[in-house]
C-alpha positions in Angstrom: 27.9 -2.9 -73.3 24.9 -1.6 -73.2 23.4 -4.4 -71.5 26.4 -5.5 -69.5 26.1 -1.5 -68.1 21.8 -1.8 -67.8 22.9 -5.0 -65.6 25.1 -3.1 -64.0 23.4 -1.0 -62.7 20.7 -3.7 -62.2 22.7 -4.8 -59.2 23.8 -1.1 -58.3 20.1 -0.7 -57.5 19.1 -4.5 -56.5 22.5 -3.2 -53.8 20.3 -0.9 -52.4 17.1 -1.3 -52.2 18.8 -5.1 -49.4 20.4 -2.1 -48.5 17.5 0.8 -48.6 15.3 -2.1 -46.7 18.1 -3.3 -44.5 17.6 0.1 -42.6 15.1 0.3 -41.9 13.6 -2.8 -40.7 16.8 -1.9 -38.4 14.7 1.8 -37.7 10.8 -0.5 -36.8 13.0 -2.9 -35.1 14.4 0.4 -32.9 10.9 1.9 -32.3 9.6 -1.2 -31.9 12.0 -1.7 -28.6 12.1 1.8 -27.7 7.7 1.5 -27.6 8.1 -2.1 -25.7 10.3 0.0 -23.6 7.5 3.0 -23.0 5.2 0.8 -22.6 7.3 -1.1 -19.9 7.8 1.6 -18.1 4.5 2.8 -18.1 3.5 -0.7 -17.0 6.3 -0.1 -14.0 4.7 3.4 -12.8 1.1 1.9 -13.1 1.6 -0.9 -10.2 3.6 1.6 -8.5 1.1 4.3 -8.6 -1.2 0.9 -7.0 1.5 0.0 -4.2 1.5 3.1 -2.8 -2.7 4.0 -3.3 -2.9 0.3 -2.3 -0.4 1.2 0.9 -2.5 5.0 1.6 -6.0 2.7 2.3 -4.7 0.3 4.4 -3.1 3.2 6.9 -6.2 4.9 6.6 -8.3 1.7 7.1 -6.0 0.5 10.2 -6.4 4.0 11.7 -10.1 3.6 11.9 -10.0 1.3 13.0 -7.9 1.6 16.1 -10.0 4.8 16.8 -12.9 1.8 16.7 -11.2 0.4 18.9 -9.8 2.7 22.1 -13.5 4.0 21.5 -15.0 1.0 22.2 -12.5 0.3 25.0 -13.3 4.2 27.2 -16.7 2.6 26.0 -15.5 -0.5 28.9 -13.7 1.5 31.6 -15.8 3.8 31.7 -19.2 1.3 32.4 -16.7 -1.0 34.6 -15.7 2.2 36.5 -19.2 2.5 36.5 -20.2 -0.6 37.8 -17.7 -0.9 40.5 -17.6 3.3 42.0 -20.7 1.2 44.3 -18.7 -1.9 45.2 -16.2 0.7 46.4 -18.3 2.5 48.6 -19.8 0.0 50.3 -16.8 -2.4 51.1 -15.4 1.0 51.6 -17.7 1.4 54.5 -18.4 -2.1 55.1 -13.9 -1.5 56.9 -14.4 1.1 58.5 -17.8 -0.7 60.1 -15.7 -3.2 61.0 -12.5 -1.6 61.6 -14.8 0.8 64.3 -16.3 -2.2 65.7 -13.1 -4.0 66.1 -12.0 -0.9 68.1 -14.6 -0.3 70.6 -14.4 -4.6 71.1 -10.9 -4.1 71.9 -11.1 -1.0 73.7 -13.8 -2.5 76.1 
């Protein structure tokens, strides 16, 4: 009788150990899933921050290039105006002289 009691007690202990091990395994699995989810969320945030930083940098570089190109265009316009201003005055003088000559010729 005592032996049967000990066997039943050993079976109960074995069952409890199995249940405890199962519960511990379930807890560990849940902790692993939570950890994996946290890691994934951190990676998503890091990726998003990297994308935003790249967009900001590209925008800044584009703005810098725009300003540089505008300055170059303005300088070229200034140079062209400088080159053509003397030519325009000379051409206007020639036209005026020609018209004056034609007028004098017509009057005579």
